[in-house]
C-alpha positions in Angstrom: 8.3 129.0 283.4 10.1 129.5 286.7 11.1 132.8 288.2 12.7 133.9 291.5 13.5 137.2 293.2 14.1 138.7 296.6 12.0 141.7 297.8 14.0 144.2 299.8 14.1 147.9 300.7 16.3 150.6 302.1 14.9 150.1 305.6 12.2 148.4 307.7 8.6 149.7 307.3 9.1 150.4 303.6 6.2 148.1 302.5 8.1 144.8 301.8 5.5 142.6 303.4 2.6 144.3 301.8 4.1 144.1 298.3 5.2 140.5 298.8 1.8 139.4 299.9 0.2 141.1 296.9 2.7 139.5 294.5 2.1 136.0 296.0 -1.6 136.4 295.5 -1.3 137.7 292.0 1.0 134.9 290.8 -1.3 132.3 292.4 -4.3 133.8 290.6 -2.5 132.9 287.4 -2.5 129.3 288.5 1.2 129.3 289.5 2.6 127.6 292.6 4.4 130.1 294.8 7.1 129.1 297.3 7.9 131.9 299.8 10.9 132.4 302.1 11.7 134.9 304.8 15.1 136.3 305.5 16.0 136.3 309.2 14.6 134.7 312.3 11.1 136.2 312.2 8.2 133.9 313.1 5.3 136.3 312.5 5.8 137.4 308.9 6.3 133.7 307.9 2.8 132.9 309.1 1.3 135.6 306.9 3.4 134.6 303.9 2.4 131.0 304.3 -1.2 131.9 304.6 -1.0 133.8 301.3 1.0 131.1 299.5 -0.9 128.2 300.9 2.5 126.5 301.5 4.9 126.6 304.4 7.1 129.8 304.5 10.7 128.9 305.1 13.2 131.0 307.1 16.6 131.6 305.6 19.2 133.0 308.0 22.9 133.0 307.5 23.6 133.6 311.2 21.6 130.7 312.4 22.3 128.4 309.4 25.3 127.3 307.5 25.5 128.5 303.8 25.0 124.9 302.6 21.9 124.5 304.8 20.5 127.8 303.4 21.1 126.6 299.8 19.6 123.2 300.6 16.5 124.6 302.0 16.0 127.0 299.1 16.6 124.3 296.6 14.4 121.7 298.3 11.4 123.9 298.7 11.8 125.8 295.4 12.0 122.6 293.3 8.2 122.1 293.2 7.3 125.8 292.7 6.8 128.0 289.7 7.7 131.2 291.5 10.1 131.5 294.5 9.8 134.8 296.4 12.1 135.7 299.3 11.0 138.5 301.5 14.0 140.4 303.0 14.5 141.6 306.5 15.1 145.3 307.5 17.1 147.1 304.9 18.9 145.2 302.1 22.4 145.4 303.7 21.4 145.4 307.3 22.9 142.5 309.2 24.0 141.5 312.7 27.5 142.8 311.9 27.6 144.9 308.8 26.3 142.6 306.1 26.5 139.4 308.1 23.0 137.8 308.2 21.6 140.4 305.8 19.2 140.0 302.9 22.1 141.0 300.7 24.1 138.1 301.9 21.3 135.7 301.1 20.8 137.2 297.7 24.5 136.7 296.9 24.4 133.1 298.3 21.4 132.1 296.2 22.1 134.2 293.2 18.6 135.8 293.6 17.8 139.0 291.8 16.6 141.8 294.0 13.5 144.0 293.6 13.6 147.1 295.8 10.5 148.5 297.4 11.3 152.2 297.8 9.1 154.7 299.7 9.0 157.8 297.5 6.5 160.2 299.2 7.7 163.8 298.6 10.6 162.5 296.5 11.5 162.9 292.9 15.0 163.0 291.3 16.6 162.3 294.7 15.6 158.6 294.3 18.3 158.4 291.6 21.3 158.5 294.0 19.5 156.2 296.4 19.0 153.6 293.6 22.5 154.1 292.3 23.9 153.4 295.7 21.9 150.2 296.2 22.7 149.0 292.7 26.4 149.7 292.8 27.4 149.3 296.5 28.2 145.6 296.0 28.7 144.3 292.5 27.6 140.8 293.6 24.0 142.1 294.2 21.7 142.1 291.1 19.2 144.9 291.7 16.9 144.2 288.7 14.1 146.7 289.4 12.2 148.9 291.8 8.6 149.3 293.0 7.9 152.8 294.4 5.6 152.9 297.5 3.4 155.8 298.7 3.1 157.2 295.2 -0.4 158.5 294.5 -0.4 159.9 291.0 0.9 158.8 287.6 2.7 162.2 287.1 4.7 161.6 290.3 5.5 158.1 289.1 6.7 159.4 285.8 9.3 161.7 287.6 10.4 158.7 289.6 10.6 156.5 286.5 12.8 159.0 284.7 15.1 159.2 287.8 15.4 155.4 287.9 16.2 155.3 284.1 19.1 157.6 284.6 20.8 155.1 286.9 19.8 152.0 284.9 17.2 150.5 287.2 13.9 149.3 285.6 10.6 150.3 287.2 8.0 147.6 287.8 5.3 150.1 289.0 4.2 151.9 292.1 1.8 151.5 295.0 -0.6 154.3 296.0 -1.6 154.8 299.6 -4.7 152.9 300.6 -6.0 152.6 304.2 -7.8 149.4 303.4 -4.6 147.4 302.8 -2.8 148.5 306.0 -1.8 145.4 308.0 -2.7 145.8 311.7 0.1 145.8 314.3 0.7 143.9 317.4 3.4 144.4 320.1 5.7 141.8 318.4 4.9 142.7 314.8 2.2 142.8 312.2 -0.9 140.6 312.4 -3.3 139.2 309.8 -4.9 136.5 312.0 -8.5 137.7 312.0 -9.1 138.8 308.4 -5.8 137.9 306.6 -7.4 136.5 303.4 -9.5 139.5 302.9 -6.6 141.9 303.4 -4.4 139.9 301.0 -7.2 140.0 298.4 -7.4 143.8 298.7 -3.6 144.2 298.5 -3.5 142.1 295.3 -6.4 143.9 293.7 -4.8 147.3 294.6 -1.3 146.7 293.4 -2.5 144.8 290.2 -3.6 148.2 288.8 -0.1 149.8 289.0 2.5 147.0 289.2 3.5 144.9 286.2 3.5 141.2 287.1 4.6 140.4 283.5 7.7 142.6 283.7 8.7 141.0 287.0 8.2 137.5 285.7 10.1 138.2 282.5 13.0 140.0 284.3 13.3 137.3 287.0 13.0 134.3 284.8 15.2 131.3 285.8 16.9 130.1 282.7 19.5 127.7 284.2 17.2 124.9 285.4 19.3 122.0 284.3 22.2 122.5 286.7 20.2 122.9 289.9 21.9 121.9 293.1 20.9 118.6 294.5 19.4 118.7 298.0 21.3 117.1 300.8 20.5 113.6 301.9 17.7 113.6 304.4 18.5 111.5 307.5 15.7 109.0 308.1 16.8 106.7 310.9 13.9 106.7 313.5 14.1 107.0 317.2 11.6 105.5 319.7 11.3 108.8 321.6 8.0 110.7 321.6 8.1 114.4 321.5 5.0 116.5 322.5 4.8 120.0 321.2 2.7 122.8 322.7 0.7 124.3 319.8 -2.3 126.6 320.0 -3.0 130.3 319.8 -0.8 131.0 322.8 2.2 129.0 321.6 2.8 129.4 317.9 6.5 130.4 317.4 8.1 127.4 315.8 10.4 127.1 312.7 8.9 124.9 310.1 12.2 123.1 309.5 12.7 122.5 313.3 9.4 120.6 313.4 10.1 118.7 310.1 13.4 117.5 311.6 11.6 116.2 314.7 9.0 114.5 312.5 11.6 112.7 310.5 13.2 111.2 313.5 10.6 111.0 316.3 7.0 110.3 317.0 5.6 113.9 317.2 2.3 114.9 318.7 0.8 118.2 319.6 -1.2 119.5 322.6 -2.8 122.7 323.7 -2.0 124.3 327.1 -5.1 126.4 326.5 -7.7 123.7 325.9 -6.3 120.3 327.0 -6.6 119.1 330.6 -3.3 117.3 330.7 -0.1 116.9 328.9 0.2 113.8 326.6 2.4 110.9 327.4 5.8 111.7 325.9 9.6 111.5 326.5 10.2 115.2 325.8 8.0 118.2 325.9 8.7 121.3 323.7 7.0 124.5 324.9 7.5 126.9 322.1 7.3 130.6 322.3 4.2 132.7 321.3 1.8 135.0 322.9 0.9 133.7 326.4 0.5 137.3 327.6 -2.6 137.6 325.3 -4.2 134.5 326.9 -3.6 134.9 330.6 -7.1 134.2 331.7 -7.6 130.8 330.0 -4.0 129.7 330.7 -4.3 130.6 334.4 -7.8 129.1 334.7 -6.7 125.7 333.2 -5.6 124.3 336.5 -5.6 120.6 335.5 -3.1 121.3 332.7 -0.8 123.3 335.0 -0.9 120.6 337.6 -0.2 117.9 335.0 2.8 119.9 333.6 4.2 120.6 337.1 3.9 116.9 338.1 5.7 115.8 334.9 8.5 118.3 335.5 8.8 117.5 339.2 9.2 113.8 338.4 12.1 114.4 336.1 10.3 114.9 332.8 12.4 116.5 330.0 11.2 119.9 328.8 12.6 122.5 326.4 10.9 125.8 326.9 11.5 128.9 324.8 10.4 132.5 325.6 6.6 132.1 325.9 7.2 128.6 327.2 9.6 129.9 329.8 6.9 132.4 330.9 4.4 129.6 331.2 6.7 127.6 333.4 7.1 130.4 335.9 5.0 131.2 339.0 3.1 134.1 337.3 2.9 136.4 334.3 2.1 140.0 335.2 0.1 141.9 332.6 0.6 145.5 331.5 -1.6 146.8 334.2 0.3 145.0 337.0 -2.1 142.2 337.6 -0.5 138.8 338.2 -1.9 135.5 336.7 -0.8 132.2 338.2 1.1 129.9 335.8 2.5 126.4 336.3 5.0 127.2 339.0 7.7 124.9 337.7 10.4 127.6 337.9 10.7 130.1 340.7 10.4 133.2 338.6 7.9 135.8 337.3 7.7 137.5 334.0 6.1 140.9 333.6 4.7 142.9 330.7 4.2 146.0 332.9 7.6 147.4 332.2 7.9 146.4 328.5 11.6 146.5 327.8 12.4 145.4 324.2 15.3 142.8 324.1 16.3 141.4 320.8 19.3 140.0 318.9 21.0 136.9 317.7 22.3 134.5 320.3 25.0 131.7 320.4 24.7 129.1 323.1 27.7 126.8 323.8 27.0 123.6 325.7 29.1 120.4 326.0 31.5 121.7 323.3 28.7 122.2 320.8 27.4 125.5 319.5 23.7 126.3 318.9 22.3 129.4 317.3 19.1 131.3 317.7 17.6 134.6 318.7 16.0 136.5 321.5 13.0 138.8 321.0 10.6 139.8 323.8 9.2 142.7 325.7 8.6 141.0 329.1 11.0 141.3 332.0 12.1 138.3 334.1 12.4 138.4 337.9 13.6 135.6 340.1 12.9 135.2 343.8 15.9 132.9 344.4 18.8 131.8 342.2 18.1 129.2 339.5 20.9 127.1 338.0 21.9 128.1 334.5 24.0 126.2 332.0 26.2 127.0 329.0 27.7 130.1 327.6 25.5 132.6 325.8 26.8 135.4 323.6 25.5 137.8 320.9 26.4 138.0 317.2 29.5 140.0 318.1 30.6 137.3 320.6 29.8 139.5 323.6 28.2 138.0 326.8 24.5 138.8 327.3 22.3 139.0 330.3 20.0 136.2 329.2 20.5 132.8 330.8 19.6 129.3 329.9 18.1 127.8 333.1 18.1 124.2 334.1 15.9 122.8 336.9 16.0 119.0 337.1 15.4 118.1 333.4 13.7 121.3 332.5 15.8 123.6 330.1 14.2 127.0 329.7 15.3 130.3 328.2 14.2 133.4 326.3 16.3 132.0 323.5 14.5 130.6 320.4 16.8 127.8 319.1 17.2 126.8 315.4 18.1 123.1 314.9 16.8 122.5 311.4 20.2 121.3 310.4 20.9 119.4 313.6 19.1 116.0 313.6 20.4 115.1 317.1 19.6 118.4 318.8 17.2 116.9 321.4 19.6 114.1 322.4 22.5 116.5 322.6 20.9 119.1 324.7 19.3 116.6 327.2 22.3 114.2 326.9 20.1 111.2 326.2 
């Protein structure tokens, strides 16, 4: 048996992640292999989803990726799974420009049935027009069922079930409130890092009492398995270049497929700016984003690592730094109280958490007649003491110029932009022109 579905909702904070984590665990408890995907550019939810599924969680994003690449990723990673679950982003139809980049667009592209998570506290028959709208707004979308959230009694659920029946939407159950299954928050999103397994266990046990896994599996059964699309040919020609990737608790924001592409072509090794005393010998360093602002003491105190990195950069070493990596390359990071912590000093800039201005959105970066896509998401503010050279043309999803720059100092390329290159085997050579 194979089944697939996309979990979505009318809006963010409706309970999609909680329900998805619970369903992953319940299917796995039945001995089934679960492959999980996440709509959009989010790094954080994918870590929790991967932790629950015990397999990499794969981003699917129709802004950053071509339709063929989205289909290829989905096919390739679903092939060896019994259940494929896609967690949506924001509301079902919310995209960067109307539906562009939305969960709905991905559901249409992949032919995935949609299960809605609908918060229904203090609602009864009014859920009927909401469900009717989501079911009928776009006939290409297959809304196959609903799970009601924040419903604490069977009698309340019965009212909701009658309402759903009147618009032809099956009910798969409901989720009562429970303080023990709340996922803690962090300034860039939810977090399950300290006790994730225990919370997922509690979520699964909680929703198993009121959500029908059998009904979901039966409704979302994949019947056409004989005509599955073949995955694209994977490029295997190797390069002699070595790429070293910063990877520890402070630098964690990487796309699984980005790293897989690098591994297929280059010798890839990992190092820790938190714990190692020097950078490894490599042709290119990749300083990914993450949470350097949560590790200011150890990052600042690791002077040998900072000196090693600065010497490499000053001698012409090639570095790609994204967001948190950009912050680490600056002179200092200022915490929320206004205290400054010395960083590597490669770039003449400071980043500050004291002002906390949220900046987010998709980004398009044009360089040397090539276009690269990604996104920007941070609360820190960047300040420069003197001008730093910048390269390329950066625009948002609506093709409008943005304030963000891609800086270049010698062979260091640094920006708040998180790049996606999972479909670009030659990305590193192109951006560094090697």
